[in-house]
Legacy VTK file of the C-alpha trace (Angstrom):
# vtk DataFile Version 3.0
C-alpha trace
ASCII
DATASET POLYDATA
POINTS 465 float
0.000 0.000 0.000
2.772 2.412 0.950
4.615 2.005 -2.390
1.353 2.720 -4.255
0.773 5.915 -2.259
4.372 6.921 -2.806
4.048 6.386 -6.546
0.836 8.428 -6.601
2.529 11.223 -4.656
5.524 11.222 -7.011
3.290 11.197 -10.069
1.246 14.085 -8.678
4.405 16.053 -7.929
5.791 15.396 -11.405
2.490 16.474 -12.985
2.506 19.663 -10.915
6.074 20.468 -11.977
5.250 19.902 -15.648
2.033 21.933 -15.408
3.780 24.833 -13.670
6.516 24.818 -16.306
4.198 24.896 -19.312
1.215 26.787 -17.851
2.548 30.211 -19.008
2.267 28.957 -22.591
-1.426 28.173 -22.123
-2.227 31.465 -20.398
-0.622 33.766 -22.948
-1.690 33.714 -26.599
0.284 35.699 -29.151
3.725 34.742 -27.837
6.781 34.604 -30.123
7.788 31.177 -31.404
10.211 29.122 -29.346
10.692 26.226 -26.945
10.525 25.914 -23.158
12.856 22.923 -22.882
12.603 20.551 -19.926
10.739 21.274 -16.680
12.868 22.820 -13.904
15.998 23.374 -16.040
14.340 24.845 -19.141
17.036 25.729 -21.704
19.457 27.462 -19.310
22.299 24.935 -19.584
22.347 25.148 -23.391
22.043 28.935 -23.260
25.112 29.247 -20.983
27.304 26.888 -23.031
30.645 28.665 -23.737
31.439 29.900 -27.242
33.923 32.305 -28.896
32.916 35.847 -28.022
32.942 36.993 -31.651
30.206 34.458 -32.487
26.609 34.163 -31.319
27.176 30.568 -30.197
25.229 27.469 -31.158
22.170 28.134 -28.974
21.351 31.564 -30.396
22.394 30.649 -33.934
20.030 27.665 -33.911
17.079 29.562 -32.387
17.450 32.572 -34.687
17.488 30.216 -37.702
14.357 28.414 -36.452
12.299 31.164 -34.845
13.736 34.534 -35.872
15.498 37.233 -33.839
12.819 37.237 -31.110
11.777 33.954 -29.490
10.438 32.539 -26.237
12.350 30.234 -23.927
12.575 29.223 -20.273
15.813 30.567 -18.774
17.119 31.133 -15.243
13.961 29.553 -13.824
11.477 31.869 -15.570
9.473 32.155 -18.805
11.518 34.441 -21.022
11.431 36.394 -24.260
14.908 36.492 -25.809
15.617 39.442 -28.095
18.379 39.428 -30.708
16.465 42.203 -32.480
17.928 45.708 -32.780
14.561 47.486 -32.477
13.271 45.480 -29.518
16.572 45.815 -27.650
16.444 49.591 -28.076
12.788 49.632 -27.011
13.541 47.647 -23.834
16.643 49.626 -22.853
14.888 52.981 -23.318
11.710 52.137 -21.421
13.307 51.403 -18.048
10.845 51.683 -15.125
7.983 52.498 -17.510
7.493 49.186 -19.309
10.478 47.136 -18.119
12.489 46.777 -14.935
15.899 45.366 -14.055
15.486 41.751 -12.942
18.671 39.776 -12.354
18.419 36.210 -10.970
18.180 35.945 -7.176
21.686 34.500 -6.616
23.287 37.426 -8.479
21.345 39.897 -6.321
22.382 37.945 -3.210
26.111 38.021 -3.876
26.184 41.600 -5.208
24.119 42.971 -2.342
20.890 44.947 -2.266
22.687 48.265 -2.867
24.508 47.307 -6.079
23.860 49.606 -9.029
23.327 46.498 -11.158
20.270 45.322 -9.234
18.615 48.339 -7.549
15.577 49.871 -9.223
13.508 53.035 -9.170
14.573 56.024 -7.072
17.282 53.965 -5.367
18.912 53.327 -8.742
18.782 57.013 -9.645
20.441 57.952 -6.341
23.324 55.476 -6.645
23.789 56.184 -10.349
24.126 59.887 -9.476
27.033 58.934 -7.203
28.782 57.150 -10.051
28.212 60.119 -12.332
29.766 62.312 -9.640
32.825 60.027 -9.614
33.075 60.211 -13.404
32.731 63.998 -13.271
35.458 64.201 -10.612
37.842 62.252 -12.883
36.652 62.178 -16.497
39.134 63.843 -18.824
40.643 66.085 -16.177
44.415 66.515 -16.639
45.382 65.043 -13.247
43.334 61.884 -13.804
44.508 61.464 -17.403
48.151 61.867 -16.329
47.628 59.251 -13.586
46.185 56.770 -16.096
49.071 57.400 -18.498
51.681 56.876 -15.783
49.989 53.674 -14.554
49.886 52.223 -18.083
53.522 53.171 -18.657
54.625 51.490 -15.415
52.889 48.183 -16.274
54.391 48.079 -19.783
57.839 49.063 -18.437
57.713 46.154 -15.956
57.969 43.729 -18.906
61.528 44.710 -19.807
63.702 41.622 -20.095
60.735 39.242 -20.397
60.139 37.202 -23.555
56.555 36.255 -22.687
53.852 37.452 -20.323
50.459 36.064 -19.354
48.545 39.075 -20.526
45.278 38.597 -18.616
47.234 38.773 -15.346
49.061 41.903 -16.480
45.861 43.526 -17.732
44.320 43.296 -14.253
47.164 45.235 -12.631
46.593 48.427 -14.592
42.914 49.260 -13.878
43.203 48.058 -10.281
46.033 50.520 -9.701
43.936 53.328 -11.197
40.834 52.474 -9.134
42.684 52.140 -5.839
44.483 55.449 -6.326
41.591 57.443 -7.739
38.710 56.103 -5.629
40.342 55.278 -2.299
43.707 57.026 -2.398
45.526 53.722 -1.895
48.642 52.345 -3.503
47.872 48.844 -4.876
50.872 47.569 -2.910
49.447 48.612 0.464
48.260 45.675 2.630
44.604 46.788 2.655
44.573 47.052 -1.157
46.159 43.611 -1.484
43.520 42.114 0.822
40.706 43.702 -1.166
42.137 42.421 -4.466
42.621 38.876 -3.149
39.053 38.700 -1.843
37.685 40.427 -4.944
39.145 37.703 -7.187
37.436 35.035 -5.049
34.227 37.090 -5.117
34.312 37.281 -8.934
34.678 33.506 -9.262
31.636 33.129 -7.023
29.630 35.695 -8.975
29.912 33.763 -12.233
29.640 30.270 -10.703
26.669 27.976 -10.278
24.803 29.356 -7.206
25.186 26.511 -4.705
25.675 27.655 -1.105
27.250 24.389 0.083
30.481 25.227 1.966
33.532 25.006 -0.281
31.746 25.790 -3.543
32.902 28.881 -5.528
29.589 30.612 -4.782
29.869 30.026 -1.036
33.504 31.171 -1.055
32.437 34.246 -3.029
29.831 35.130 -0.409
32.457 34.835 2.345
34.893 36.947 0.308
32.279 39.672 -0.015
31.845 39.641 3.768
35.613 40.004 4.221
35.672 42.917 1.769
32.876 44.491 3.789
34.839 44.072 7.034
38.037 45.437 5.449
36.184 48.439 4.040
34.475 49.140 7.359
37.820 49.241 9.175
39.374 51.323 6.387
36.541 53.872 6.323
36.560 54.249 10.121
40.326 54.803 10.082
40.039 57.450 7.358
37.156 59.183 9.101
39.209 59.320 12.281
42.674 60.155 10.967
42.220 61.332 7.374
44.980 60.900 4.791
47.273 63.116 2.780
46.631 60.987 -0.317
42.879 60.650 -0.083
41.212 59.460 -3.305
39.276 61.951 -5.361
36.006 60.211 -4.539
36.604 59.053 -0.997
35.754 62.479 0.394
32.346 62.333 -1.303
31.796 58.805 -0.027
32.675 59.683 3.564
30.705 62.930 3.583
27.464 61.305 2.400
25.599 60.536 5.628
22.655 59.031 3.733
24.739 56.012 2.744
24.957 52.943 4.938
28.135 50.903 5.235
26.620 48.291 2.905
25.965 51.051 0.352
29.639 52.038 0.429
30.840 48.430 0.096
28.449 47.857 -2.811
29.779 51.002 -4.450
33.364 49.728 -4.202
32.405 46.349 -5.673
30.499 48.067 -8.487
33.521 50.295 -9.178
35.741 47.207 -9.368
33.276 45.364 -11.614
32.789 48.331 -13.948
36.343 49.656 -13.967
38.625 46.745 -13.161
36.802 43.890 -14.861
35.602 45.756 -17.960
38.931 47.447 -18.673
41.056 44.336 -18.133
38.819 42.177 -20.355
38.697 44.866 -23.065
42.503 45.093 -23.037
42.806 41.316 -23.356
40.397 41.270 -26.297
42.327 44.105 -27.969
45.661 42.329 -27.562
44.172 39.072 -28.884
42.727 40.535 -32.079
45.622 42.938 -32.703
48.106 40.099 -32.237
46.573 38.518 -35.330
46.655 41.748 -37.357
50.162 43.279 -37.629
48.919 45.720 -40.284
46.470 47.217 -37.774
49.224 47.450 -35.153
51.398 49.368 -37.633
48.610 51.844 -38.333
48.064 52.274 -34.590
51.790 52.771 -34.093
51.899 55.562 -36.689
49.065 57.405 -34.915
50.766 57.150 -31.535
54.201 58.054 -32.901
52.636 61.236 -34.251
51.186 62.040 -30.810
54.439 61.204 -28.998
56.577 63.266 -31.446
55.328 66.488 -29.869
56.014 65.330 -26.300
58.941 64.398 -24.106
59.749 60.683 -23.857
58.377 60.323 -20.315
55.805 63.127 -20.540
52.313 61.871 -19.612
49.439 62.037 -22.053
46.821 64.775 -21.873
43.104 65.063 -22.682
44.084 66.764 -25.963
46.191 63.720 -26.893
43.227 61.428 -26.289
41.071 63.481 -28.641
43.626 62.930 -31.417
43.354 59.125 -31.223
40.833 58.674 -34.038
42.089 55.333 -35.339
42.570 54.060 -31.800
38.883 54.770 -31.134
37.922 52.691 -34.181
40.062 49.813 -32.917
38.480 50.014 -29.452
34.955 50.144 -30.900
35.701 47.072 -32.993
37.040 45.206 -29.958
33.877 46.083 -28.042
31.728 44.889 -30.948
33.616 41.615 -31.492
34.464 40.944 -27.861
30.983 41.406 -26.377
32.137 41.954 -22.811
28.496 42.404 -21.785
26.474 39.877 -23.751
23.034 40.661 -22.334
21.052 42.357 -19.596
18.183 41.011 -17.499
14.799 42.761 -17.545
11.163 41.869 -16.845
7.977 43.260 -18.355
5.921 45.397 -15.970
2.767 45.075 -18.085
1.556 43.235 -21.174
3.427 44.686 -24.158
2.630 44.293 -27.846
5.563 44.584 -30.202
5.803 43.684 -33.897
2.727 41.476 -33.743
3.548 39.407 -30.687
2.909 39.797 -26.959
5.377 39.999 -24.062
3.282 39.155 -20.970
3.587 41.074 -17.706
6.020 39.397 -15.328
7.958 37.583 -18.066
11.718 37.967 -18.202
13.143 39.779 -21.237
16.775 39.256 -22.268
18.095 41.809 -24.783
21.177 40.134 -26.324
23.369 43.047 -27.388
26.091 40.718 -28.653
23.725 39.103 -31.160
23.029 42.496 -32.766
26.767 43.254 -32.862
27.227 40.055 -34.868
24.177 40.398 -37.129
25.277 40.513 -40.810
22.297 42.728 -41.636
23.906 45.448 -39.474
27.635 44.699 -39.777
29.291 43.291 -42.920
31.351 40.137 -42.192
30.542 40.516 -38.493
32.971 37.869 -37.203
35.925 39.694 -38.780
37.933 42.208 -36.744
37.907 45.259 -39.009
38.336 48.730 -37.451
37.884 50.343 -40.880
34.149 49.635 -40.672
33.936 52.602 -38.266
35.585 55.092 -40.598
33.325 58.040 -41.401
30.394 56.452 -39.571
28.625 57.553 -36.415
27.693 54.016 -35.409
28.742 54.528 -31.794
25.327 56.099 -31.190
23.414 53.625 -33.354
20.939 51.036 -32.121
23.196 48.327 -33.542
26.111 49.160 -31.206
25.364 48.980 -27.468
28.467 47.566 -25.717
27.659 49.462 -22.504
23.881 49.011 -22.483
21.622 51.981 -23.020
18.917 54.237 -21.676
18.775 54.997 -17.950
21.219 52.151 -17.227
23.917 53.116 -19.719
27.244 52.448 -17.988
28.280 55.795 -16.450
31.983 54.982 -16.795
32.003 53.939 -20.457
34.223 56.828 -21.576
36.708 56.200 -18.760
37.094 52.588 -19.928
37.932 53.846 -23.423
40.455 56.381 -22.095
42.245 53.690 -20.109
42.329 51.297 -23.078
43.589 54.004 -25.453
46.403 55.065 -23.123
47.479 51.486 -22.496
47.643 50.894 -26.262
49.732 54.068 -26.634
52.494 52.778 -24.367
52.232 49.219 -25.663
52.510 49.842 -29.424
55.425 52.269 -28.950
57.421 49.697 -26.990
56.530 46.209 -28.281
55.309 44.002 -31.048
53.571 40.838 -29.878
51.776 37.685 -30.936
49.675 35.126 -29.089
51.845 32.249 -27.821
49.914 29.119 -28.837
46.171 28.677 -29.083
43.910 30.809 -26.924
40.733 32.742 -27.657
38.126 34.857 -25.859
35.414 32.439 -24.738
32.075 33.794 -23.601
30.556 32.024 -20.584
28.569 34.431 -18.426
31.679 36.564 -18.917
34.648 36.626 -21.331
37.575 34.405 -20.354
40.820 33.204 -21.921
41.399 29.625 -20.777
45.200 29.941 -20.837
45.295 33.538 -19.622
46.388 34.794 -23.081
50.161 34.200 -23.091
51.891 36.521 -25.583
55.433 36.650 -26.995
57.009 40.077 -26.805
59.432 41.726 -29.229
60.864 45.004 -27.861
61.069 47.920 -30.296
LINES 1 466
465 0 1 2 3 4 5 6 7 8 9 10 11 12 13 14 15 16 17 18 19 20 21 22 23 24 25 26 27 28 29 30 31 32 33 34 35 36 37 38 39 40 41 42 43 44 45 46 47 48 49 50 51 52 53 54 55 56 57 58 59 60 61 62 63 64 65 66 67 68 69 70 71 72 73 74 75 76 77 78 79 80 81 82 83 84 85 86 87 88 89 90 91 92 93 94 95 96 97 98 99 100 101 102 103 104 105 106 107 108 109 110 111 112 113 114 115 116 117 118 119 120 121 122 123 124 125 126 127 128 129 130 131 132 133 134 135 136 137 138 139 140 141 142 143 144 145 146 147 148 149 150 151 152 153 154 155 156 157 158 159 160 161 162 163 164 165 166 167 168 169 170 171 172 173 174 175 176 177 178 179 180 181 182 183 184 185 186 187 188 189 190 191 192 193 194 195 196 197 198 199 200 201 202 203 204 205 206 207 208 209 210 211 212 213 214 215 216 217 218 219 220 221 222 223 224 225 226 227 228 229 230 231 232 233 234 235 236 237 238 239 240 241 242 243 244 245 246 247 248 249 250 251 252 253 254 255 256 257 258 259 260 261 262 263 264 265 266 267 268 269 270 271 272 273 274 275 276 277 278 279 280 281 282 283 284 285 286 287 288 289 290 291 292 293 294 295 296 297 298 299 300 301 302 303 304 305 306 307 308 309 310 311 312 313 314 315 316 317 318 319 320 321 322 323 324 325 326 327 328 329 330 331 332 333 334 335 336 337 338 339 340 341 342 343 344 345 346 347 348 349 350 351 352 353 354 355 356 357 358 359 360 361 362 363 364 365 366 367 368 369 370 371 372 373 374 375 376 377 378 379 380 381 382 383 384 385 386 387 388 389 390 391 392 393 394 395 396 397 398 399 400 401 402 403 404 405 406 407 408 409 410 411 412 413 414 415 416 417 418 419 420 421 422 423 424 425 426 427 428 429 430 431 432 433 434 435 436 437 438 439 440 441 442 443 444 445 446 447 448 449 450 451 452 453 454 455 456 457 458 459 460 461 462 463 464
């Protein structure tokens, strides 16, 4: 009797799981074409399968071929409309808080914290975003900041003297971290507190992009603990600065300390956001640049000519200026092409706040919406030979403001530090191309998981000039 009851209970549970999974399809007519995959897991595993970052990957390629650039799926535990469509992506990004709202999966919100700019919504988002804009305004293209970036890039490149090869991904992380520590907190990256933050931040990042299992010892659990340690370190650091001050206080630390409306968690979340936006984005962009340029010596030579022209009017060790940055036209095309091919930010997470009709289909209220910016960057109807690295495609075009190029998102959530990332990349290239030629040592490529990663760390062979 007991086995029969158990079988009935299991069958009932299985039926409930299946019904819950597919019920949204029955409730909502007019949906885009697509598949929901298996109950519980949906199509998430296939969606997250790694692929070269200058391709759409097998999952999107297959669905676009079968269903078009907009299709339904079941991802991250929720019914979802996936958009690889230029118009729909623009529509979603520019209707924040009116028709759509930021909606990252629960584990991401948990590890980032409730105050992270990535996950907060409404008035809270506007308040924290204003803080980031204040940081950008306090640095931006001001001469002191630009000189600091130039000197930091020069010091990293100079540290390679006498080395035949370097693991570039490791080197690329040193440069933006130095800039962030000095500019935001007034710390040298060699100081013990900065070293502790960096060590825990690297563990935190591994947890952020891992499978969200909280069992002790898993990357996610270690990431949560690392975030707590960063919080404790920051609390002690902030109290010490409030008490004693510092002669080398960061340009933004004064603003952070003076803002009495911010809790300690707000300040920790701000630091983590600054590291994610500045450290992670810049280091990955640099790695993508070095990868593609290492395969294109003709592009390196053209870059070198531009930077030789800029350097010819300056002393050998004289730092770059905002006026120098404005002269880097070809460099900007190279950076734009790396952003388009590299797809550092593949997608964003949103949900529909109400039923929305678009191009003849319906996006139901409460459904997740995933605008895939990378798919538009690689759409041959918008970019000729999209998988080819070709900076010349940007010549004479104002595509940086087009709907088909959104490497930093758009609308109210456009990355506030996007221009700073470009400045840092341009200045690093300046010092690199004037001192070295290079090529990738062996096989390595930018692979897109939930983030861009080089499996071997991008080892490169150096040839001093």
